[in-house]
CHARMM internal coordinates of N, CA and C (Angstrom, degrees):
IC EDIT
DIST 1 N 1 CA 1.4529
DIST 1 CA 1 C 1.5235
ANGL 1 N 1 CA 1 C 108.84
DIST 1 C 2 N 1.2989
ANGL 1 CA 1 C 2 N 116.75
DIHE 1 N 1 CA 1 C 2 N 134.40
DIST 2 N 2 CA 1.4637
ANGL 1 C 2 N 2 CA 121.96
DIHE 1 CA 1 C 2 N 2 CA -179.57
DIST 2 CA 2 C 1.5225
ANGL 2 N 2 CA 2 C 109.74
DIHE 1 C 2 N 2 CA 2 C -78.10
DIST 2 C 3 N 1.3239
ANGL 2 CA 2 C 3 N 115.37
DIHE 2 N 2 CA 2 C 3 N 149.76
DIST 3 N 3 CA 1.4663
ANGL 2 C 3 N 3 CA 119.96
DIHE 2 CA 2 C 3 N 3 CA 175.66
DIST 3 CA 3 C 1.5141
ANGL 3 N 3 CA 3 C 108.29
DIHE 2 C 3 N 3 CA 3 C -138.89
DIST 3 C 4 N 1.3288
ANGL 3 CA 3 C 4 N 114.61
DIHE 3 N 3 CA 3 C 4 N 163.00
DIST 4 N 4 CA 1.4547
ANGL 3 C 4 N 4 CA 120.90
DIHE 3 CA 3 C 4 N 4 CA -179.29
DIST 4 CA 4 C 1.5230
ANGL 4 N 4 CA 4 C 108.58
DIHE 3 C 4 N 4 CA 4 C -147.73
DIST 4 C 5 N 1.3151
ANGL 4 CA 4 C 5 N 116.52
DIHE 4 N 4 CA 4 C 5 N 143.40
DIST 5 N 5 CA 1.4576
ANGL 4 C 5 N 5 CA 121.28
DIHE 4 CA 4 C 5 N 5 CA 176.37
DIST 5 CA 5 C 1.5228
ANGL 5 N 5 CA 5 C 107.66
DIHE 4 C 5 N 5 CA 5 C -82.67
DIST 5 C 6 N 1.3243
ANGL 5 CA 5 C 6 N 116.40
DIHE 5 N 5 CA 5 C 6 N 100.84
DIST 6 N 6 CA 1.4613
ANGL 5 C 6 N 6 CA 121.30
DIHE 5 CA 5 C 6 N 6 CA -174.87
DIST 6 CA 6 C 1.5195
ANGL 6 N 6 CA 6 C 112.74
DIHE 5 C 6 N 6 CA 6 C -61.02
DIST 6 C 7 N 1.3323
ANGL 6 CA 6 C 7 N 117.83
DIHE 6 N 6 CA 6 C 7 N -28.79
DIST 7 N 7 CA 1.4595
ANGL 6 C 7 N 7 CA 120.49
DIHE 6 CA 6 C 7 N 7 CA 178.35
DIST 7 CA 7 C 1.5284
ANGL 7 N 7 CA 7 C 111.68
DIHE 6 C 7 N 7 CA 7 C -63.13
DIST 7 C 8 N 1.3208
ANGL 7 CA 7 C 8 N 116.68
DIHE 7 N 7 CA 7 C 8 N -25.32
DIST 8 N 8 CA 1.4687
ANGL 7 C 8 N 8 CA 120.78
DIHE 7 CA 7 C 8 N 8 CA -179.24
DIST 8 CA 8 C 1.5179
ANGL 8 N 8 CA 8 C 112.99
DIHE 7 C 8 N 8 CA 8 C -84.60
DIST 8 C 9 N 1.3160
ANGL 8 CA 8 C 9 N 118.08
DIHE 8 N 8 CA 8 C 9 N -21.09
DIST 9 N 9 CA 1.4591
ANGL 8 C 9 N 9 CA 119.78
DIHE 8 CA 8 C 9 N 9 CA -174.46
DIST 9 CA 9 C 1.5264
ANGL 9 N 9 CA 9 C 114.89
DIHE 8 C 9 N 9 CA 9 C -116.32
DIST 9 C 10 N 1.3297
ANGL 9 CA 9 C 10 N 117.22
DIHE 9 N 9 CA 9 C 10 N -11.17
DIST 10 N 10 CA 1.4582
ANGL 9 C 10 N 10 CA 120.27
DIHE 9 CA 9 C 10 N 10 CA -177.58
DIST 10 CA 10 C 1.5126
ANGL 10 N 10 CA 10 C 112.25
DIHE 9 C 10 N 10 CA 10 C -117.26
DIST 10 C 11 N 1.3139
ANGL 10 CA 10 C 11 N 115.07
DIHE 10 N 10 CA 10 C 11 N 149.65
DIST 11 N 11 CA 1.4500
ANGL 10 C 11 N 11 CA 121.59
DIHE 10 CA 10 C 11 N 11 CA 169.26
DIST 11 CA 11 C 1.5252
ANGL 11 N 11 CA 11 C 107.23
DIHE 10 C 11 N 11 CA 11 C -60.46
DIST 11 C 12 N 1.3194
ANGL 11 CA 11 C 12 N 116.62
DIHE 11 N 11 CA 11 C 12 N 146.43
DIST 12 N 12 CA 1.4720
ANGL 11 C 12 N 12 CA 120.79
DIHE 11 CA 11 C 12 N 12 CA -175.19
DIST 12 CA 12 C 1.5272
ANGL 12 N 12 CA 12 C 113.25
DIHE 11 C 12 N 12 CA 12 C -53.05
DIST 12 C 13 N 1.3231
ANGL 12 CA 12 C 13 N 117.43
DIHE 12 N 12 CA 12 C 13 N -34.59
DIST 13 N 13 CA 1.4656
ANGL 12 C 13 N 13 CA 121.16
DIHE 12 CA 12 C 13 N 13 CA -177.92
DIST 13 CA 13 C 1.5263
ANGL 13 N 13 CA 13 C 112.52
DIHE 12 C 13 N 13 CA 13 C -66.00
DIST 13 C 14 N 1.3194
ANGL 13 CA 13 C 14 N 117.65
DIHE 13 N 13 CA 13 C 14 N -17.70
DIST 14 N 14 CA 1.4602
ANGL 13 C 14 N 14 CA 121.53
DIHE 13 CA 13 C 14 N 14 CA -175.98
DIST 14 CA 14 C 1.5210
ANGL 14 N 14 CA 14 C 113.45
DIHE 13 C 14 N 14 CA 14 C -109.05
DIST 14 C 15 N 1.3097
ANGL 14 CA 14 C 15 N 118.54
DIHE 14 N 14 CA 14 C 15 N -6.87
DIST 15 N 15 CA 1.4711
ANGL 14 C 15 N 15 CA 122.48
DIHE 14 CA 14 C 15 N 15 CA -172.74
DIST 15 CA 15 C 1.5370
ANGL 15 N 15 CA 15 C 113.60
DIHE 14 C 15 N 15 CA 15 C -62.88
DIST 15 C 16 N 1.3067
ANGL 15 CA 15 C 16 N 118.18
DIHE 15 N 15 CA 15 C 16 N -25.53
DIST 16 N 16 CA 1.4683
ANGL 15 C 16 N 16 CA 120.08
DIHE 15 CA 15 C 16 N 16 CA -177.72
DIST 16 CA 16 C 1.5317
ANGL 16 N 16 CA 16 C 112.84
DIHE 15 C 16 N 16 CA 16 C -102.20
DIST 16 C 17 N 1.3281
ANGL 16 CA 16 C 17 N 116.80
DIHE 16 N 16 CA 16 C 17 N 10.19
DIST 17 N 17 CA 1.4661
ANGL 16 C 17 N 17 CA 120.65
DIHE 16 CA 16 C 17 N 17 CA -178.46
DIST 17 CA 17 C 1.5274
ANGL 17 N 17 CA 17 C 110.72
DIHE 16 C 17 N 17 CA 17 C -84.69
DIST 17 C 18 N 1.3075
ANGL 17 CA 17 C 18 N 115.51
DIHE 17 N 17 CA 17 C 18 N 162.21
DIST 18 N 18 CA 1.4671
ANGL 17 C 18 N 18 CA 121.00
DIHE 17 CA 17 C 18 N 18 CA 177.03
DIST 18 CA 18 C 1.5262
ANGL 18 N 18 CA 18 C 109.55
DIHE 17 C 18 N 18 CA 18 C -75.47
DIST 18 C 19 N 1.3190
ANGL 18 CA 18 C 19 N 116.13
DIHE 18 N 18 CA 18 C 19 N 161.24
DIST 19 N 19 CA 1.4590
ANGL 18 C 19 N 19 CA 120.43
DIHE 18 CA 18 C 19 N 19 CA 179.41
DIST 19 CA 19 C 1.5341
ANGL 19 N 19 CA 19 C 112.11
DIHE 18 C 19 N 19 CA 19 C -58.58
DIST 19 C 20 N 1.3285
ANGL 19 CA 19 C 20 N 119.58
DIHE 19 N 19 CA 19 C 20 N -44.57
DIST 20 N 20 CA 1.4725
ANGL 19 C 20 N 20 CA 118.48
DIHE 19 CA 19 C 20 N 20 CA 177.22
DIST 20 CA 20 C 1.5346
ANGL 20 N 20 CA 20 C 112.62
DIHE 19 C 20 N 20 CA 20 C -59.68
DIST 20 C 21 N 1.3404
ANGL 20 CA 20 C 21 N 116.85
DIHE 20 N 20 CA 20 C 21 N -38.41
DIST 21 N 21 CA 1.4660
ANGL 20 C 21 N 21 CA 119.85
DIHE 20 CA 20 C 21 N 21 CA 177.74
DIST 21 CA 21 C 1.5280
ANGL 21 N 21 CA 21 C 110.89
DIHE 20 C 21 N 21 CA 21 C -64.87
DIST 21 C 22 N 1.3201
ANGL 21 CA 21 C 22 N 116.35
DIHE 21 N 21 CA 21 C 22 N -40.89
DIST 22 N 22 CA 1.4669
ANGL 21 C 22 N 22 CA 120.61
DIHE 21 CA 21 C 22 N 22 CA -179.42
DIST 22 CA 22 C 1.5265
ANGL 22 N 22 CA 22 C 110.13
DIHE 21 C 22 N 22 CA 22 C -65.91
DIST 22 C 23 N 1.3095
ANGL 22 CA 22 C 23 N 117.46
DIHE 22 N 22 CA 22 C 23 N -43.29
DIST 23 N 23 CA 1.4631
ANGL 22 C 23 N 23 CA 120.35
DIHE 22 CA 22 C 23 N 23 CA 179.91
DIST 23 CA 23 C 1.5221
ANGL 23 N 23 CA 23 C 112.17
DIHE 22 C 23 N 23 CA 23 C -64.23
DIST 23 C 24 N 1.3292
ANGL 23 CA 23 C 24 N 117.13
DIHE 23 N 23 CA 23 C 24 N -31.10
DIST 24 N 24 CA 1.4645
ANGL 23 C 24 N 24 CA 121.92
DIHE 23 CA 23 C 24 N 24 CA 178.07
DIST 24 CA 24 C 1.5274
ANGL 24 N 24 CA 24 C 112.54
DIHE 23 C 24 N 24 CA 24 C -86.08
DIST 24 C 25 N 1.3261
ANGL 24 CA 24 C 25 N 116.82
DIHE 24 N 24 CA 24 C 25 N -6.04
DIST 25 N 25 CA 1.4667
ANGL 24 C 25 N 25 CA 121.56
DIHE 24 CA 24 C 25 N 25 CA -176.85
DIST 25 CA 25 C 1.5252
ANGL 25 N 25 CA 25 C 110.87
DIHE 24 C 25 N 25 CA 25 C -73.18
DIST 25 C 26 N 1.3263
ANGL 25 CA 25 C 26 N 116.25
DIHE 25 N 25 CA 25 C 26 N 155.85
DIST 26 N 26 CA 1.4655
ANGL 25 C 26 N 26 CA 118.63
DIHE 25 CA 25 C 26 N 26 CA 173.06
DIST 26 CA 26 C 1.5286
ANGL 26 N 26 CA 26 C 109.78
DIHE 25 C 26 N 26 CA 26 C -63.94
DIST 26 C 27 N 1.3278
ANGL 26 CA 26 C 27 N 116.92
DIHE 26 N 26 CA 26 C 27 N 154.41
DIST 27 N 27 CA 1.4614
ANGL 26 C 27 N 27 CA 120.32
DIHE 26 CA 26 C 27 N 27 CA -176.62
DIST 27 CA 27 C 1.5249
ANGL 27 N 27 CA 27 C 111.97
DIHE 26 C 27 N 27 CA 27 C -60.63
DIST 27 C 28 N 1.3119
ANGL 27 CA 27 C 28 N 118.34
DIHE 27 N 27 CA 27 C 28 N -20.98
DIST 28 N 28 CA 1.4650
ANGL 27 C 28 N 28 CA 121.36
DIHE 27 CA 27 C 28 N 28 CA 176.99
DIST 28 CA 28 C 1.5287
ANGL 28 N 28 CA 28 C 111.66
DIHE 27 C 28 N 28 CA 28 C -66.00
DIST 28 C 29 N 1.3221
ANGL 28 CA 28 C 29 N 118.23
DIHE 28 N 28 CA 28 C 29 N -9.20
DIST 29 N 29 CA 1.4660
ANGL 28 C 29 N 29 CA 121.03
DIHE 28 CA 28 C 29 N 29 CA 174.34
DIST 29 CA 29 C 1.5239
ANGL 29 N 29 CA 29 C 110.81
DIHE 28 C 29 N 29 CA 29 C -68.85
DIST 29 C 30 N 1.3252
ANGL 29 CA 29 C 30 N 116.65
DIHE 29 N 29 CA 29 C 30 N -19.65
DIST 30 N 30 CA 1.4629
ANGL 29 C 30 N 30 CA 121.07
DIHE 29 CA 29 C 30 N 30 CA 177.47
DIST 30 CA 30 C 1.5231
ANGL 30 N 30 CA 30 C 109.75
DIHE 29 C 30 N 30 CA 30 C -79.49
DIST 30 C 31 N 1.3091
ANGL 30 CA 30 C 31 N 115.49
DIHE 30 N 30 CA 30 C 31 N 135.19
DIST 31 N 31 CA 1.4657
ANGL 30 C 31 N 31 CA 120.96
DIHE 30 CA 30 C 31 N 31 CA -179.39
DIST 31 CA 31 C 1.5276
ANGL 31 N 31 CA 31 C 109.06
DIHE 30 C 31 N 31 CA 31 C -59.07
DIST 31 C 32 N 1.3287
ANGL 31 CA 31 C 32 N 115.81
DIHE 31 N 31 CA 31 C 32 N 130.00
DIST 32 N 32 CA 1.4555
ANGL 31 C 32 N 32 CA 121.32
DIHE 31 CA 31 C 32 N 32 CA 177.91
DIST 32 CA 32 C 1.5189
ANGL 32 N 32 CA 32 C 114.60
DIHE 31 C 32 N 32 CA 32 C 90.90
DIST 32 C 33 N 1.3326
ANGL 32 CA 32 C 33 N 117.57
DIHE 32 N 32 CA 32 C 33 N -5.38
DIST 33 N 33 CA 1.4597
ANGL 32 C 33 N 33 CA 121.08
DIHE 32 CA 32 C 33 N 33 CA 177.44
DIST 33 CA 33 C 1.5272
ANGL 33 N 33 CA 33 C 107.70
DIHE 32 C 33 N 33 CA 33 C -103.56
DIST 33 C 34 N 1.3116
ANGL 33 CA 33 C 34 N 115.94
DIHE 33 N 33 CA 33 C 34 N 117.84
DIST 34 N 34 CA 1.4681
ANGL 33 C 34 N 34 CA 120.48
DIHE 33 CA 33 C 34 N 34 CA -177.87
DIST 34 CA 34 C 1.5251
ANGL 34 N 34 CA 34 C 111.05
DIHE 33 C 34 N 34 CA 34 C -84.74
DIST 34 C 35 N 1.3183
ANGL 34 CA 34 C 35 N 115.76
DIHE 34 N 34 CA 34 C 35 N 168.16
DIST 35 N 35 CA 1.4617
ANGL 34 C 35 N 35 CA 120.37
DIHE 34 CA 34 C 35 N 35 CA 175.21
DIST 35 CA 35 C 1.5282
ANGL 35 N 35 CA 35 C 109.55
DIHE 34 C 35 N 35 CA 35 C -59.26
DIST 35 C 36 N 1.3323
ANGL 35 CA 35 C 36 N 116.52
DIHE 35 N 35 CA 35 C 36 N -40.25
DIST 36 N 36 CA 1.4704
ANGL 35 C 36 N 36 CA 120.74
DIHE 35 CA 35 C 36 N 36 CA 179.00
DIST 36 CA 36 C 1.5333
ANGL 36 N 36 CA 36 C 110.90
DIHE 35 C 36 N 36 CA 36 C -63.76
DIST 36 C 37 N 1.3356
ANGL 36 CA 36 C 37 N 116.62
DIHE 36 N 36 CA 36 C 37 N -41.56
DIST 37 N 37 CA 1.4674
ANGL 36 C 37 N 37 CA 119.74
DIHE 36 CA 36 C 37 N 37 CA 175.84
DIST 37 CA 37 C 1.5304
ANGL 37 N 37 CA 37 C 109.75
DIHE 36 C 37 N 37 CA 37 C -57.69
DIST 37 C 38 N 1.3224
ANGL 37 CA 37 C 38 N 116.16
DIHE 37 N 37 CA 37 C 38 N -42.47
DIST 38 N 38 CA 1.4642
ANGL 37 C 38 N 38 CA 121.09
DIHE 37 CA 37 C 38 N 38 CA 178.43
DIST 38 CA 38 C 1.5194
ANGL 38 N 38 CA 38 C 111.91
DIHE 37 C 38 N 38 CA 38 C -61.18
DIST 38 C 39 N 1.3326
ANGL 38 CA 38 C 39 N 115.73
DIHE 38 N 38 CA 38 C 39 N -41.79
DIST 39 N 39 CA 1.4677
ANGL 38 C 39 N 39 CA 119.98
DIHE 38 CA 38 C 39 N 39 CA 177.80
DIST 39 CA 39 C 1.5260
ANGL 39 N 39 CA 39 C 110.70
DIHE 38 C 39 N 39 CA 39 C -62.09
DIST 39 C 40 N 1.3234
ANGL 39 CA 39 C 40 N 116.03
DIHE 39 N 39 CA 39 C 40 N -43.57
DIST 40 N 40 CA 1.4655
ANGL 39 C 40 N 40 CA 120.35
DIHE 39 CA 39 C 40 N 40 CA -179.75
DIST 40 CA 40 C 1.5245
ANGL 40 N 40 CA 40 C 111.66
DIHE 39 C 40 N 40 CA 40 C -65.59
DIST 40 C 41 N 1.3326
ANGL 40 CA 40 C 41 N 117.28
DIHE 40 N 40 CA 40 C 41 N -39.73
DIST 41 N 41 CA 1.4696
ANGL 40 C 41 N 41 CA 120.78
DIHE 40 CA 40 C 41 N 41 CA 176.67
DIST 41 CA 41 C 1.5287
ANGL 41 N 41 CA 41 C 111.09
DIHE 40 C 41 N 41 CA 41 C -63.09
DIST 41 C 42 N 1.3345
ANGL 41 CA 41 C 42 N 115.05
DIHE 41 N 41 CA 41 C 42 N -38.63
DIST 42 N 42 CA 1.4606
ANGL 41 C 42 N 42 CA 118.30
DIHE 41 CA 41 C 42 N 42 CA 178.77
DIST 42 CA 42 C 1.5270
ANGL 42 N 42 CA 42 C 110.61
DIHE 41 C 42 N 42 CA 42 C -67.48
DIST 42 C 43 N 1.3304
ANGL 42 CA 42 C 43 N 116.78
DIHE 42 N 42 CA 42 C 43 N -43.87
DIST 43 N 43 CA 1.4670
ANGL 42 C 43 N 43 CA 120.08
DIHE 42 CA 42 C 43 N 43 CA 179.31
DIST 43 CA 43 C 1.5222
ANGL 43 N 43 CA 43 C 111.75
DIHE 42 C 43 N 43 CA 43 C -62.93
DIST 43 C 44 N 1.3232
ANGL 43 CA 43 C 44 N 116.69
DIHE 43 N 43 CA 43 C 44 N -43.86
DIST 44 N 44 CA 1.4584
ANGL 43 C 44 N 44 CA 120.97
DIHE 43 CA 43 C 44 N 44 CA -174.41
DIST 44 CA 44 C 1.5298
ANGL 44 N 44 CA 44 C 113.52
DIHE 43 C 44 N 44 CA 44 C -78.22
DIST 44 C 45 N 1.3293
ANGL 44 CA 44 C 45 N 116.63
DIHE 44 N 44 CA 44 C 45 N -40.12
DIST 45 N 45 CA 1.4641
ANGL 44 C 45 N 45 CA 119.91
DIHE 44 CA 44 C 45 N 45 CA -170.11
DIST 45 CA 45 C 1.5311
ANGL 45 N 45 CA 45 C 114.49
DIHE 44 C 45 N 45 CA 45 C -128.80
DIST 45 C 46 N 1.3179
ANGL 45 CA 45 C 46 N 118.08
DIHE 45 N 45 CA 45 C 46 N -0.89
DIST 46 N 46 CA 1.4603
ANGL 45 C 46 N 46 CA 120.00
DIHE 45 CA 45 C 46 N 46 CA -177.63
DIST 46 CA 46 C 1.5152
ANGL 46 N 46 CA 46 C 113.54
DIHE 45 C 46 N 46 CA 46 C 75.27
DIST 46 C 47 N 1.3391
ANGL 46 CA 46 C 47 N 117.15
DIHE 46 N 46 CA 46 C 47 N 16.85
DIST 47 N 47 CA 1.4611
ANGL 46 C 47 N 47 CA 122.76
DIHE 46 CA 46 C 47 N 47 CA -178.45
DIST 47 CA 47 C 1.5310
ANGL 47 N 47 CA 47 C 108.85
DIHE 46 C 47 N 47 CA 47 C -81.78
DIST 47 C 48 N 1.3307
ANGL 47 CA 47 C 48 N 116.26
DIHE 47 N 47 CA 47 C 48 N 121.13
DIST 48 N 48 CA 1.4611
ANGL 47 C 48 N 48 CA 121.25
DIHE 47 CA 47 C 48 N 48 CA 178.51
DIST 48 CA 48 C 1.5240
ANGL 48 N 48 CA 48 C 112.23
DIHE 47 C 48 N 48 CA 48 C -114.02
DIST 48 C 49 N 1.3379
ANGL 48 CA 48 C 49 N 116.47
DIHE 48 N 48 CA 48 C 49 N -33.21
DIST 49 N 49 CA 1.4609
ANGL 48 C 49 N 49 CA 120.62
DIHE 48 CA 48 C 49 N 49 CA -172.61
DIST 49 CA 49 C 1.5254
ANGL 49 N 49 CA 49 C 111.08
DIHE 48 C 49 N 49 CA 49 C -122.73
DIST 49 C 50 N 1.3247
ANGL 49 CA 49 C 50 N 114.69
DIHE 49 N 49 CA 49 C 50 N 169.03
DIST 50 N 50 CA 1.4650
ANGL 49 C 50 N 50 CA 120.47
DIHE 49 CA 49 C 50 N 50 CA 175.10
DIST 50 CA 50 C 1.5312
ANGL 50 N 50 CA 50 C 109.42
DIHE 49 C 50 N 50 CA 50 C -58.87
DIST 50 C 51 N 1.3150
ANGL 50 CA 50 C 51 N 117.28
DIHE 50 N 50 CA 50 C 51 N -41.01
DIST 51 N 51 CA 1.4669
ANGL 50 C 51 N 51 CA 120.90
DIHE 50 CA 50 C 51 N 51 CA 178.77
DIST 51 CA 51 C 1.5259
ANGL 51 N 51 CA 51 C 111.29
DIHE 50 C 51 N 51 CA 51 C -63.07
DIST 51 C 52 N 1.3280
ANGL 51 CA 51 C 52 N 116.96
DIHE 51 N 51 CA 51 C 52 N -39.81
DIST 52 N 52 CA 1.4697
ANGL 51 C 52 N 52 CA 120.32
DIHE 51 CA 51 C 52 N 52 CA 177.16
DIST 52 CA 52 C 1.5277
ANGL 52 N 52 CA 52 C 110.56
DIHE 51 C 52 N 52 CA 52 C -60.48
DIST 52 C 53 N 1.3206
ANGL 52 CA 52 C 53 N 116.25
DIHE 52 N 52 CA 52 C 53 N -42.57
DIST 53 N 53 CA 1.4588
ANGL 52 C 53 N 53 CA 120.30
DIHE 52 CA 52 C 53 N 53 CA -179.74
DIST 53 CA 53 C 1.5279
ANGL 53 N 53 CA 53 C 110.74
DIHE 52 C 53 N 53 CA 53 C -64.33
DIST 53 C 54 N 1.3160
ANGL 53 CA 53 C 54 N 116.11
DIHE 53 N 53 CA 53 C 54 N -42.24
DIST 54 N 54 CA 1.4698
ANGL 53 C 54 N 54 CA 120.43
DIHE 53 CA 53 C 54 N 54 CA 178.65
DIST 54 CA 54 C 1.5218
ANGL 54 N 54 CA 54 C 111.40
DIHE 53 C 54 N 54 CA 54 C -64.00
DIST 54 C 55 N 1.3060
ANGL 54 CA 54 C 55 N 116.24
DIHE 54 N 54 CA 54 C 55 N -29.45
DIST 55 N 55 CA 1.4593
ANGL 54 C 55 N 55 CA 122.17
DIHE 54 CA 54 C 55 N 55 CA -177.56
DIST 55 CA 55 C 1.5274
ANGL 55 N 55 CA 55 C 113.22
DIHE 54 C 55 N 55 CA 55 C -89.14
DIST 55 C 56 N 1.3144
ANGL 55 CA 55 C 56 N 116.96
DIHE 55 N 55 CA 55 C 56 N -6.14
DIST 56 N 56 CA 1.4611
ANGL 55 C 56 N 56 CA 121.54
DIHE 55 CA 55 C 56 N 56 CA -176.01
DIST 56 CA 56 C 1.5262
ANGL 56 N 56 CA 56 C 110.08
DIHE 55 C 56 N 56 CA 56 C -63.28
DIST 56 C 57 N 1.3132
ANGL 56 CA 56 C 57 N 116.59
DIHE 56 N 56 CA 56 C 57 N 120.53
DIST 57 N 57 CA 1.4662
ANGL 56 C 57 N 57 CA 120.32
DIHE 56 CA 56 C 57 N 57 CA -174.69
DIST 57 CA 57 C 1.5222
ANGL 57 N 57 CA 57 C 112.19
DIHE 56 C 57 N 57 CA 57 C -59.64
DIST 57 C 58 N 1.3050
ANGL 57 CA 57 C 58 N 118.33
DIHE 57 N 57 CA 57 C 58 N -32.73
DIST 58 N 58 CA 1.4678
ANGL 57 C 58 N 58 CA 120.28
DIHE 57 CA 57 C 58 N 58 CA -179.53
DIST 58 CA 58 C 1.5265
ANGL 58 N 58 CA 58 C 111.26
DIHE 57 C 58 N 58 CA 58 C -68.00
DIST 58 C 59 N 1.3197
ANGL 58 CA 58 C 59 N 116.48
DIHE 58 N 58 CA 58 C 59 N -36.84
DIST 59 N 59 CA 1.4654
ANGL 58 C 59 N 59 CA 120.12
DIHE 58 CA 58 C 59 N 59 CA 176.37
DIST 59 CA 59 C 1.5296
ANGL 59 N 59 CA 59 C 109.75
DIHE 58 C 59 N 59 CA 59 C -67.00
DIST 59 C 60 N 1.3214
ANGL 59 CA 59 C 60 N 117.12
DIHE 59 N 59 CA 59 C 60 N -40.25
DIST 60 N 60 CA 1.4715
ANGL 59 C 60 N 60 CA 120.70
DIHE 59 CA 59 C 60 N 60 CA 178.35
DIST 60 CA 60 C 1.5243
ANGL 60 N 60 CA 60 C 111.15
DIHE 59 C 60 N 60 CA 60 C -64.67
DIST 60 C 61 N 1.3303
ANGL 60 CA 60 C 61 N 116.67
DIHE 60 N 60 CA 60 C 61 N -41.54
DIST 61 N 61 CA 1.4631
ANGL 60 C 61 N 61 CA 120.13
DIHE 60 CA 60 C 61 N 61 CA 178.61
DIST 61 CA 61 C 1.5248
ANGL 61 N 61 CA 61 C 110.43
DIHE 60 C 61 N 61 CA 61 C -62.52
DIST 61 C 62 N 1.3360
ANGL 61 CA 61 C 62 N 116.08
DIHE 61 N 61 CA 61 C 62 N -44.90
DIST 62 N 62 CA 1.4682
ANGL 61 C 62 N 62 CA 120.24
DIHE 61 CA 61 C 62 N 62 CA -179.91
DIST 62 CA 62 C 1.5219
ANGL 62 N 62 CA 62 C 110.90
DIHE 61 C 62 N 62 CA 62 C -62.08
DIST 62 C 63 N 1.3315
ANGL 62 CA 62 C 63 N 117.42
DIHE 62 N 62 CA 62 C 63 N -41.17
DIST 63 N 63 CA 1.4625
ANGL 62 C 63 N 63 CA 120.84
DIHE 62 CA 62 C 63 N 63 CA 178.24
DIST 63 CA 63 C 1.5227
ANGL 63 N 63 CA 63 C 111.20
DIHE 62 C 63 N 63 CA 63 C -63.99
DIST 63 C 64 N 1.3222
ANGL 63 CA 63 C 64 N 116.97
DIHE 63 N 63 CA 63 C 64 N -40.77
DIST 64 N 64 CA 1.4636
ANGL 63 C 64 N 64 CA 120.70
DIHE 63 CA 63 C 64 N 64 CA 179.36
DIST 64 CA 64 C 1.5251
ANGL 64 N 64 CA 64 C 110.29
DIHE 63 C 64 N 64 CA 64 C -65.12
DIST 64 C 65 N 1.3234
ANGL 64 CA 64 C 65 N 117.04
DIHE 64 N 64 CA 64 C 65 N -43.01
DIST 65 N 65 CA 1.4630
ANGL 64 C 65 N 65 CA 120.52
DIHE 64 CA 64 C 65 N 65 CA 178.72
DIST 65 CA 65 C 1.5252
ANGL 65 N 65 CA 65 C 111.14
DIHE 64 C 65 N 65 CA 65 C -63.90
DIST 65 C 66 N 1.3321
ANGL 65 CA 65 C 66 N 116.79
DIHE 65 N 65 CA 65 C 66 N -41.51
DIST 66 N 66 CA 1.4656
ANGL 65 C 66 N 66 CA 120.49
DIHE 65 CA 65 C 66 N 66 CA 178.58
DIST 66 CA 66 C 1.5232
ANGL 66 N 66 CA 66 C 110.70
DIHE 65 C 66 N 66 CA 66 C -63.64
DIST 66 C 67 N 1.3259
ANGL 66 CA 66 C 67 N 117.48
DIHE 66 N 66 CA 66 C 67 N -39.94
DIST 67 N 67 CA 1.4699
ANGL 66 C 67 N 67 CA 120.94
DIHE 66 CA 66 C 67 N 67 CA 178.43
DIST 67 CA 67 C 1.5218
ANGL 67 N 67 CA 67 C 110.73
DIHE 66 C 67 N 67 CA 67 C -64.30
DIST 67 C 68 N 1.3331
ANGL 67 CA 67 C 68 N 116.84
DIHE 67 N 67 CA 67 C 68 N -41.52
DIST 68 N 68 CA 1.4573
ANGL 67 C 68 N 68 CA 120.89
DIHE 67 CA 67 C 68 N 68 CA 177.05
DIST 68 CA 68 C 1.5231
ANGL 68 N 68 CA 68 C 110.92
DIHE 67 C 68 N 68 CA 68 C -63.75
DIST 68 C 69 N 1.3302
ANGL 68 CA 68 C 69 N 115.48
DIHE 68 N 68 CA 68 C 69 N -41.57
DIST 69 N 69 CA 1.4637
ANGL 68 C 69 N 69 CA 119.83
DIHE 68 CA 68 C 69 N 69 CA 178.78
DIST 69 CA 69 C 1.5069
ANGL 69 N 69 CA 69 C 112.22
DIHE 68 C 69 N 69 CA 69 C -63.12
DIST 69 C 70 N 1.3253
ANGL 69 CA 69 C 70 N 116.60
DIHE 69 N 69 CA 69 C 70 N -36.85
DIST 70 N 70 CA 1.4737
ANGL 69 C 70 N 70 CA 120.56
DIHE 69 CA 69 C 70 N 70 CA -179.52
DIST 70 CA 70 C 1.5318
ANGL 70 N 70 CA 70 C 110.97
DIHE 69 C 70 N 70 CA 70 C -67.46
DIST 70 C 71 N 1.3284
ANGL 70 CA 70 C 71 N 116.52
DIHE 70 N 70 CA 70 C 71 N -32.71
DIST 71 N 71 CA 1.4626
ANGL 70 C 71 N 71 CA 119.23
DIHE 70 CA 70 C 71 N 71 CA -179.99
DIST 71 CA 71 C 1.5271
ANGL 71 N 71 CA 71 C 111.64
DIHE 70 C 71 N 71 CA 71 C -80.83
DIST 71 C 72 N 1.3213
ANGL 71 CA 71 C 72 N 117.26
DIHE 71 N 71 CA 71 C 72 N -17.64
DIST 72 N 72 CA 1.4619
ANGL 71 C 72 N 72 CA 121.51
DIHE 71 CA 71 C 72 N 72 CA -178.02
DIST 72 CA 72 C 1.5234
ANGL 72 N 72 CA 72 C 112.35
DIHE 71 C 72 N 72 CA 72 C -85.34
DIST 72 C 73 N 1.3150
ANGL 72 CA 72 C 73 N 117.70
DIHE 72 N 72 CA 72 C 73 N -8.42
DIST 73 N 73 CA 1.4721
ANGL 72 C 73 N 73 CA 121.24
DIHE 72 CA 72 C 73 N 73 CA -177.31
DIST 73 CA 73 C 1.4960
ANGL 73 N 73 CA 73 C 112.11
DIHE 72 C 73 N 73 CA 73 C -77.54
END
COOR INIT
IC SEED 1 N 1 CA 1 C
IC BUILD
């Protein structure tokens, strides 16, 4: 089972929330993502929540390309 240190990836206000709450949270719940960044993501890609960002096809494509690049080294 995969695990993650939520203190490293979430804003302090979200670190004690449940996974469903985090997935429904605005992207600014992620550490280092500002409210303005969230607004820009929504304008550009329709991303409103952490789940939307995870589901963003461009992010998935970039992750797949990075994984391929790592195996090609």
